[in-house]
C-alpha positions in Angstrom: 22.6 -0.6 -13.1 21.5 -0.2 -9.2 17.9 1.7 -9.4 16.1 2.2 -6.5 12.5 4.2 -6.3 10.1 4.6 -3.7 6.6 4.6 -4.3 4.4 6.7 -2.1 0.6 7.9 -2.6 -2.5 7.6 -0.9 -3.6 4.5 0.7 -5.7 2.3 -1.8 -4.1 4.4 -4.5 -2.7 0.5 -5.8 0.8 0.5 -4.7 1.2 -2.9 -3.9 -0.6 -4.1 -7.2 1.3 -1.7 -9.2 4.9 -2.8 -7.5 4.2 -6.5 -8.1 3.0 -5.7 -11.7 6.1 -3.9 -12.3 8.6 -6.5 -10.7 6.6 -8.9 -13.3 6.9 -7.2 -16.1 10.5 -5.6 -16.0 11.9 -9.1 -15.0 9.8 -10.6 -18.0 10.8 -7.9 -20.4 14.1 -6.2 -19.5 16.0 -7.9 -16.4 15.9 -8.5 -12.9 13.5 -6.4 -10.5 12.4 -6.7 -6.3 10.1 -5.2 -4.1 10.0 -4.3 -0.7 7.0 -4.0 1.4 7.8 -1.6 4.8 5.5 -1.3 7.7 6.0 0.0 11.2 4.5 -3.1 13.0 6.9 -5.0 15.4 7.6 -8.3 14.0 4.0 -8.4 12.2 3.6 -10.6 8.6 2.5 -7.9 6.1 -0.4 -9.1 4.0 1.6 -7.0 1.0 4.4 -9.3 1.6 2.8 -12.4 2.0 0.6 -11.5 -1.0 3.7 -10.7 -3.3 5.5 -13.8 -2.6 2.6 -16.4 -2.8 2.0 -14.5 -6.4 5.9 -15.6 -7.0 7.3 -12.2 -7.1 10.7 -11.2 -6.1 9.8 -9.5 -2.4 10.6 -9.2 1.1 9.5 -7.2 3.9 10.9 -4.8 6.3 9.0 -3.9 9.4 9.4 -2.4 12.6 10.4 1.0 11.4 9.7 3.0 8.4 12.7 3.0 5.8 13.3 6.7 6.3 14.9 6.0 9.3 16.6 2.7 9.3 19.3 3.5 5.9 21.6 0.5 7.2 18.8 -1.8 6.9 17.6 -0.6 4.0 21.1 -0.6 2.3 21.8 -4.3 3.5 18.8 -5.6 1.6 19.0 -3.7 -1.5 22.9 -4.8 -1.7 21.4 -8.2 -1.1 19.0 -7.6 -4.4 21.7 -5.8 -6.4 24.5 -8.3 -5.8 21.9 -11.1 -6.8 21.3 -9.3 -10.1 18.5 -6.8 -9.7 18.9 -3.4 -11.9 15.6 -2.1 -10.1 14.3 -2.3 -6.5 10.9 -0.7 -5.5 9.7 0.3 -2.3 6.7 1.5 -0.4 6.7 3.8 2.6 4.1 3.2 6.1 1.1 5.0 6.3 1.0 8.3 4.2 4.8 8.8 3.3 4.8 12.7 3.9 8.4 13.2 4.3 9.9 9.9 2.3 11.6 12.6 0.1 13.5 14.3 2.7 14.0 11.6 4.7 14.7 8.5 2.6 16.2 10.1 -0.7 18.4 13.2 0.8 19.4 10.5 3.6 20.6 8.2 1.2 22.1 10.2 -0.7 24.1 12.1 2.1 24.9 8.3 4.2 25.7 6.4 0.5 26.5 8.9 -2.2 27.7 6.7 -4.7 25.7 3.2 -3.8 23.0 3.4 -6.1 21.3 5.5 -7.9 17.8 7.2 -7.1 15.0 6.8 -9.6 12.1 9.7 -9.9 10.3 9.8 -6.2 7.2 8.3 -7.4 3.7 8.8 -6.3 0.5 7.1 -6.8 -2.8 8.4 -7.2 -6.1 7.0 -8.2 -9.4 8.1 -9.7 -11.3 8.6 -6.7 -8.6 10.6 -4.9 -8.1 12.8 -7.6 -11.9 13.6 -8.2 -11.3 14.6 -4.3 -8.9 16.8 -5.2 -10.7 18.6 -8.3 -13.4 18.8 -6.4 -11.9 20.7 -3.2 -13.0 17.8 -1.0 -11.7 15.5 1.5 -10.5 18.1 4.6 -7.2 16.8 6.5 -6.7 13.9 4.2 -6.8 15.8 0.9 -4.1 17.9 2.9 -2.3 14.4 3.0 -2.5 13.9 -1.0 -1.6 17.6 -2.0 1.6 17.3 0.4 2.4 13.8 -1.2 1.9 15.7 -4.8 4.1 18.2 -3.9 7.0 15.6 -3.4 6.5 13.7 -6.5 9.0 14.0 -9.6 6.7 11.4 -11.4 3.2 10.9 -10.6 1.4 7.8 -11.8 -2.3 8.0 -12.5 -3.5 4.3 -11.5 -6.6 2.4 -12.2 -6.6 3.9 -15.4 -9.1 1.0 -17.0 -11.5 2.8 -14.7 -12.0 6.3 -16.6 -12.9 7.1 -20.1 -10.8 8.7 -22.4 -12.2 12.7 -21.5 -12.0 11.5 -17.8 -8.5 10.3 -17.9 -7.4 13.5 -20.2 -8.9 15.9 -17.4 -7.2 14.3 -14.6 -4.0 14.8 -16.2 -4.4 18.1 -17.0 -5.3 19.1 -13.5 -2.4 17.6 -12.3 0.0 19.0 -14.9 -1.7 22.3 -14.1 -1.1 22.1 -10.0 1.7 19.8 -10.1 4.0 21.5 -12.8 7.3 20.0 -11.6 6.3 16.1 -12.0 5.8 14.5 -15.0 2.4 12.5 -15.4 1.9 9.0 -17.1 -1.4 6.7 -16.6 -1.4 3.2 -16.1 -3.7 0.3 -14.6 -1.7 -2.3 -12.8 -4.4 -4.6 -13.4 -4.5 -4.9 -16.9 -0.9 -3.9 -17.5 -1.1 -1.0 -19.5 1.6 1.7 -19.3 3.8 -0.7 -17.6 6.3 -0.3 -20.1 6.2 3.5 -20.0 6.6 3.3 -16.3 9.4 1.0 -16.5 11.4 3.6 -18.7 10.7 6.6 -16.8 12.1 4.8 -13.6 15.0 3.4 -15.3 16.0 6.4 -17.9 14.4 9.3 -15.2 16.2 10.7 -12.1 15.5 12.0 -8.9 15.5 15.7 -9.2 16.5 16.0 -5.1 13.9 18.8 -4.8 12.8 20.5 -1.3 9.0 20.9 -1.7 8.0 23.9 0.5 6.0 21.2 2.8 5.7 21.9 6.8 6.6 18.3 7.6 6.4 19.1 11.3 3.3 21.9 10.6 0.1 21.7 12.8 -2.0 20.2 9.8 0.3 17.5 9.0 -0.1 16.9 12.6 -3.7 17.1 13.0 -4.0 14.8 9.6 -2.2 11.9 11.8 -3.8 12.3 14.8 -6.9 10.9 13.3 -5.1 7.9 12.1 -4.6 4.5 13.4 -2.7 1.7 12.0 -3.8 -2.0 13.0 -2.1 -5.6 12.4 -4.1 -8.8 12.8 -2.4 -12.2 12.5 -4.4 -15.4 13.5 -5.4 -18.8 12.4 -8.6 -20.0 11.8 -9.7 -24.2 11.6 -13.1 -25.6 11.0 -14.6 -27.8 13.3 -16.3 -30.3 10.7 -17.0 -29.9 6.7 -15.5 -27.1 4.8 -15.8 -23.5 4.3 -15.6 -21.0 1.6 -12.5 -18.8 2.3 -13.5 -15.9 0.6 -17.2 -15.5 2.0 -15.8 -15.7 5.1 -13.1 -12.9 4.4 -15.8 -11.0 2.9 -18.0 -10.9 6.2 -15.5 -9.6 8.3 -14.7 -6.7 5.7 -18.7 -6.0 5.5 -19.3 -6.1 9.2 -16.2 -3.5 9.6 -17.6 -1.4 6.9 -21.0 -1.2 8.4 -19.7 -0.3 11.7 -17.3 2.6 10.7 -20.1 3.5 8.7 -22.6 3.9 11.5 -20.0 5.4 14.0 -18.9 8.2 11.4 -15.5 7.3 10.4 -13.4 6.5 7.5 -11.1 3.8 6.4 -8.8 4.4 3.4 -7.9 0.8 3.3 -8.3 -2.4 5.2 -6.3 -5.6 3.4 -7.6 -9.0 4.1 -5.8 -12.0 3.0 -5.8 -15.7 4.2 -4.0 -18.8 2.7 -3.8 -22.5 3.5 -0.7 -24.7 3.7 -1.0 -26.0 0.5 -0.9 -22.5 -1.4 -4.0 -21.5 -2.2 -4.8 -18.3 -0.8 -7.6 -15.3 -1.0 -7.6 -11.3 -0.8 -10.3 -9.1 0.0 -9.6 -4.9 0.1 -12.0 -2.5 1.6 -11.4 0.9 0.4 -13.6 3.0 2.1 -17.2 3.0 4.1 -19.0 4.0 1.0 -17.4 1.8 -1.9 -17.9 -1.6 -3.1 -15.5 -4.2 -1.5 -13.3 -5.8 -3.6 -12.0 -9.6 -4.1 -8.4 -9.5 -5.5 -8.1 -12.9 -5.7 -10.7 -16.0 -4.7 -9.9 -19.3 -3.1 -9.8 -21.8 -5.9 -11.4 -24.6 -3.4 -13.2 -25.0 -0.1 -11.1 -24.4 3.0 -10.6 -26.5 6.0 -8.0 -24.3 8.1 -6.3 -20.6 7.2 -3.9 -18.5 8.3 -5.0 -14.9 8.3 -3.4 -11.5 8.1 -5.0 -8.2 8.3 -3.6 -4.8 8.2 -5.7 -1.6 8.1 -5.3 1.9 8.2 -8.3 4.2 9.6 -9.6 7.3 10.6 -11.1 6.0 13.7 -9.4 6.1 17.5 -7.4 3.3 18.0 -10.0 1.7 21.0 -12.7 1.6 18.8 -10.9 0.3 15.8 -10.0 -2.5 17.8 -13.0 -3.3 19.0 -14.7 -3.2 15.5 -12.2 -5.4 13.6 -11.4 -7.9 16.4 -15.0 -8.1 16.8 -15.9 -8.7 13.2 -13.1 -11.3 13.1 -14.4 -13.2 16.1 -18.1 -13.0 14.9 -17.8 -14.4 11.2 -15.5 -17.4 12.3 -18.7 -18.1 14.8 -20.6 -17.9 11.9 -18.5 -20.3 10.3 -17.8 -22.4 13.5 -14.4 -21.8 13.0 -12.0 -22.3 16.1 -9.3 -19.5 15.9 -5.8 -19.0 17.6 -4.3 -15.3 17.7 -0.8 -14.8 17.0 -0.7 -11.1 17.1 -2.2 -7.7 17.4 -1.3 -4.4 17.3 -3.0 -1.4 17.1 -1.3 2.6 17.3 -2.1 5.8 16.6 0.2 7.4 13.7 0.4 10.6 15.4 2.0 9.6 18.5 
C-alpha cells in the first residue's frame, strides 16, 4: 500500500511528536513508515527533522516552499519512500496549514490520480486549544483553528494524558457536535495511548475529498495571518573554558523570549529550541505560549563544550520586534555561559506577505 496523510493543526498541538511516535509505532507493529517535515525557510535546518533523525526516526524535510505548491518535489520524495518499502508516509505543513486540503489533497488527486492513496485529512488539537474554542475565546487565532477543523476527516485530540475522563469526554462530545464531518479519536503521543487506533484510522480510512465552506482568500484569514511572523535561527556555540549545561542554556533563552513577548503584549504559539553535540547527545526545549510553563522535551545527558543550535518559531509579533527579542536572548544567554557563537543562518518574515 502507498498511503499518504497530511497532519494539520494549531502550533503546539503536537504534530511532530505525534508523527514521530506514529512512525515508530507503525514500523514496530505493522510495516515500514516515514515522516516528512515541511516549512518555508530557504535552505534551513528544521528542528523537527533534526530531532526526528537524532531520535532514530525515518524522516526527511522539504523546505523553501509549502508542499501545497511543489507537488513534483513531494511526489519524488514519496516515491523514494514507497520504493524503499514504506507503506505509510505522513507530513506536516508550514504555519497553520489552512488550505492544505484544497492545495495538497485535491492537487495531488488531480495531477497524480493513481500514484498513491490519500488517507484521512488529519487535524490535531490539544486541550488548551479545545478549551479556547469551548469558551468562545482566542480571537483571530481561534478563527484559524476553526478553519482547520472544518477541513478535517479525522480530528485527533492529543495530550489526552493531561485530561481526566470527564474532561476528555466533554471535549470529544463538543468536537463531534460542531464538526460532524470528522471522526474523533484521542491519543497521547507521549505515552503511546491511542497510537494503534490512529494507525488503523489512517490505513483503513480514506480522504473524503470534501470542499468545506472556507473563504481561503477572505479578509478574516488574511487578518489572522498578517499578525504572524515565522522565524529561523541556526548557529554554533562553543564554551571558552570548562563545560556548561546545554539544557539550562536553552531554558534561559526561552525564558528571556517569553518575558519580552509578554511585556510587549505579544503571543508565541510555539518556539522550538533544539541543540546537539557532534557525538549525538541532544536537548530540546519548547515554548508554547507567554503564559505557559516552558517544556523540556529532552535533556542533555552530559555537560557540553560546543553545540549546534536550531531555533524555529511562530509568533503573533511584528518581524522586527521578534528578531530583536530572539537574537537578543540568544546573545545574552551565550554571554552568561561564556559562549562564543557563530551565526550560520537567520530568516524572519511575516506569514501574511
